[in-house]
Structures are given as C-alpha cells and as structure tokens.
C-alpha positions as YAML, in Angstrom:
chain: A
units: angstrom
residues:
- id: 1
  name: MET
  ca: [45.76, -197.87, -30.19]
- id: 2
  name: THR
  ca: [43.16, -198.02, -27.46]
- id: 3
  name: GLU
  ca: [44.04, -196.94, -23.95]
- id: 4
  name: ARG
  ca: [43.53, -199.13, -20.90]
- id: 5
  name: ILE
  ca: [43.19, -198.18, -17.28]
- id: 6
  name: TRP
  ca: [46.01, -199.45, -15.08]
- id: 7
  name: GLU
  ca: [45.66, -199.56, -11.29]
- id: 8
  name: VAL
  ca: [48.77, -198.56, -9.36]
- id: 9
  name: PHE
  ca: [49.64, -199.88, -5.92]
- id: 10
  name: ARG
  ca: [52.60, -198.52, -3.97]
- id: 11
  name: GLN
  ca: [54.72, -199.50, -1.01]
- id: 12
  name: GLN
  ca: [56.18, -196.57, 0.87]
- id: 13
  name: ASP
  ca: [58.97, -198.45, 2.69]
- id: 14
  name: GLU
  ca: [60.26, -202.03, 2.66]
- id: 15
  name: GLY
  ca: [57.91, -204.19, 4.72]
- id: 16
  name: ASP
  ca: [54.94, -201.78, 4.44]
- id: 17
  name: PRO
  ca: [51.73, -203.06, 2.87]
- id: 18
  name: MET
  ca: [50.94, -202.26, -0.73]
- id: 19
  name: VAL
  ca: [48.21, -199.62, -0.91]
- id: 20
  name: HIS
  ca: [46.19, -198.39, -3.84]
- id: 21
  name: ALA
  ca: [47.75, -195.14, -5.09]
- id: 22
  name: GLY
  ca: [45.50, -194.42, -8.07]
- id: 23
  name: ASN
  ca: [45.43, -195.24, -11.75]
- id: 24
  name: VAL
  ca: [46.93, -194.23, -15.07]
- id: 25
  name: ASN
  ca: [45.69, -194.48, -18.66]
- id: 26
  name: ALA
  ca: [48.11, -196.03, -21.12]
- id: 27
  name: PRO
  ca: [47.96, -198.07, -24.35]
- id: 28
  name: ASP
  ca: [50.49, -200.70, -23.18]
- id: 29
  name: ASP
  ca: [52.36, -201.98, -20.15]
- id: 30
  name: GLU
  ca: [55.59, -200.16, -20.98]
- id: 31
  name: LEU
  ca: [53.92, -196.74, -20.97]
- id: 32
  name: ALA
  ca: [51.79, -197.68, -17.96]
- id: 33
  name: VAL
  ca: [54.95, -198.41, -15.95]
- id: 34
  name: HIS
  ca: [56.52, -195.16, -17.14]
- id: 35
  name: TYR
  ca: [53.42, -193.11, -16.24]
- id: 36
  name: ALA
  ca: [53.11, -194.85, -12.85]
- id: 37
  name: ARG
  ca: [56.75, -194.17, -12.06]
- id: 38
  name: GLU
  ca: [56.31, -190.50, -13.01]
- id: 39
  name: MET
  ca: [53.12, -190.11, -10.97]
- id: 40
  name: TYR
  ca: [53.94, -192.18, -7.90]
- id: 41
  name: GLY
  ca: [57.70, -192.64, -7.75]
- id: 42
  name: ARG
  ca: [59.62, -189.71, -9.13]
- id: 43
  name: ARG
  ca: [59.93, -187.93, -5.77]
- id: 44
  name: GLY
  ca: [61.16, -191.03, -3.98]
- id: 45
  name: GLU
  ca: [57.86, -191.53, -2.15]
- id: 46
  name: SER
  ca: [57.55, -195.17, -3.19]
- id: 47
  name: HIS
  ca: [59.79, -198.14, -2.49]
- id: 48
  name: ARG
  ca: [57.88, -200.44, -4.86]
- id: 49
  name: LEU
  ca: [55.06, -200.11, -7.40]
- id: 50
  name: TRP
  ca: [52.63, -202.64, -8.81]
- id: 51
  name: VAL
  ca: [51.00, -201.65, -12.10]
- id: 52
  name: VAL
  ca: [48.02, -203.87, -12.97]
- id: 53
  name: PRO
  ca: [45.55, -203.64, -15.86]
- id: 54
  name: ARG
  ca: [42.15, -202.96, -14.34]
- id: 55
  name: ASP
  ca: [40.46, -205.49, -16.61]
- id: 56
  name: VAL
  ca: [42.46, -208.41, -15.15]
- id: 57
  name: ILE
  ca: [41.47, -207.68, -11.55]
- id: 58
  name: THR
  ca: [38.89, -210.12, -10.21]
- id: 59
  name: GLU
  ca: [36.20, -208.50, -8.12]
- id: 60
  name: LEU
  ca: [34.68, -210.51, -5.30]
- id: 61
  name: ASP
  ca: [31.39, -209.06, -4.14]
- id: 62
  name: ASP
  ca: [29.35, -212.17, -3.26]
- id: 63
  name: PRO
  ca: [27.90, -211.53, 0.24]
- id: 64
  name: ASP
  ca: [27.84, -215.26, 0.99]
- id: 65
  name: LEU
  ca: [31.59, -215.46, 0.48]
- id: 66
  name: LEU
  ca: [32.43, -212.16, 2.16]
- id: 67
  name: ARG
  ca: [30.23, -212.64, 5.23]
- id: 68
  name: PRO
  ca: [30.20, -216.31, 6.16]
- id: 69
  name: PRO
  ca: [27.47, -217.49, 8.55]
- id: 70
  name: PHE
  ca: [29.93, -218.61, 11.25]
- id: 71
  name: ASP
  ca: [31.96, -216.39, 13.57]
- id: 72
  name: ARG
  ca: [35.56, -216.77, 12.50]
- id: 73
  name: SER
  ca: [36.96, -213.70, 14.20]
- id: 74
  name: HIS
  ca: [39.83, -215.83, 15.51]
- id: 75
  name: LYS
  ca: [41.08, -216.05, 11.91]
- id: 76
  name: LYS
  ca: [41.23, -212.29, 11.42]
- id: 77
  name: PRO
  ca: [44.48, -210.47, 12.02]
- id: 78
  name: GLY
  ca: [44.28, -209.39, 15.62]
- id: 79
  name: GLY
  ca: [41.43, -211.80, 16.42]
- id: 80
  name: TYR
  ca: [43.75, -214.25, 18.13]
- id: 81
  name: ILE
  ca: [46.97, -212.62, 19.18]
- id: 82
  name: ILE
  ca: [49.78, -215.00, 20.03]
- id: 83
  name: LYS
  ca: [52.01, -212.01, 20.77]
- id: 84
  name: HIS
  ca: [50.57, -211.80, 24.30]
- id: 85
  name: LYS
  ca: [51.33, -215.47, 24.96]
- id: 86
  name: LEU
  ca: [54.89, -215.01, 23.70]
- id: 87
  name: GLU
  ca: [55.39, -211.95, 25.92]
- id: 88
  name: ALA
  ca: [54.06, -213.84, 28.96]
- id: 89
  name: ALA
  ca: [56.37, -216.79, 28.23]
- id: 90
  name: LYS
  ca: [59.33, -214.42, 27.87]
- id: 91
  name: GLN
  ca: [58.54, -212.80, 31.24]
- id: 92
  name: ARG
  ca: [58.24, -216.22, 32.90]
- id: 93
  name: ALA
  ca: [61.58, -217.29, 31.44]
- id: 94
  name: GLU
  ca: [63.24, -214.08, 32.66]
- id: 95
  name: ALA
  ca: [61.72, -214.52, 36.11]
- id: 96
  name: GLU
  ca: [62.91, -218.13, 36.29]
- id: 97
  name: ALA
  ca: [66.37, -217.10, 35.11]
- id: 98
  name: GLY
  ca: [66.45, -214.42, 37.80]
- id: 99
  name: GLU
  ca: [65.50, -216.94, 40.50]
- id: 100
  name: GLY
  ca: [68.24, -219.31, 39.35]
- id: 101
  name: SER
  ca: [70.96, -216.65, 39.59]
- id: 102
  name: ASP
  ca: [70.32, -216.11, 43.35]
- id: 103
  name: GLU
  ca: [71.75, -219.54, 44.19]
...
C-alpha cells in the first residue's frame, strides 16, 4: 500500500477559523483521521479537524486571478466596515430615545 500525504486543518474553538496544523502520512483515510486525531486532537487543543488528501487540493497561483487590475479593496474583509455605520445608528437611536424620555 502506498502512503499519501494528508493536510490537517484545525479549529481551536467553535467559531474560530480553520488553520493549517500540518500533515500526516497514511495509506488511507481511516488511518489519516486516526493519525490526525493523535497529532492534533489528543490533548483537547482542537475543536474540529479537517483531514484532506494533498493531491485533491487545487492550487491557484495565476497572478491575473490573484491580483486583478482593478482596486476592489472594498470587497476585502475590513475594506468596507458596516460595523461603524451600525454603531453610529445605535448611538443616534439611543440619543433620540433619551430625548423622548424627557417629555
């Protein structure tokens, strides 16, 4: 049986992003899951694991697709933050509610 390389991604706590933890060598998915659990989950440091065969991962390295010619920073996380607008609206609503209670 030939061994494959399996990439392991882990989530530390519920709601956290999945991050690459490392890889394991295993001949099949059952052993890959077992090895990943032993390496990245036995001490309770992971909430969730993804175990993916390296050869099924699609690599995207085309500069034309990764760096488009137009500025689209507003589409990046943090490029356009609606949180500030929501906070301002909340403060306005609280201020208006405070003015109404003086009557």
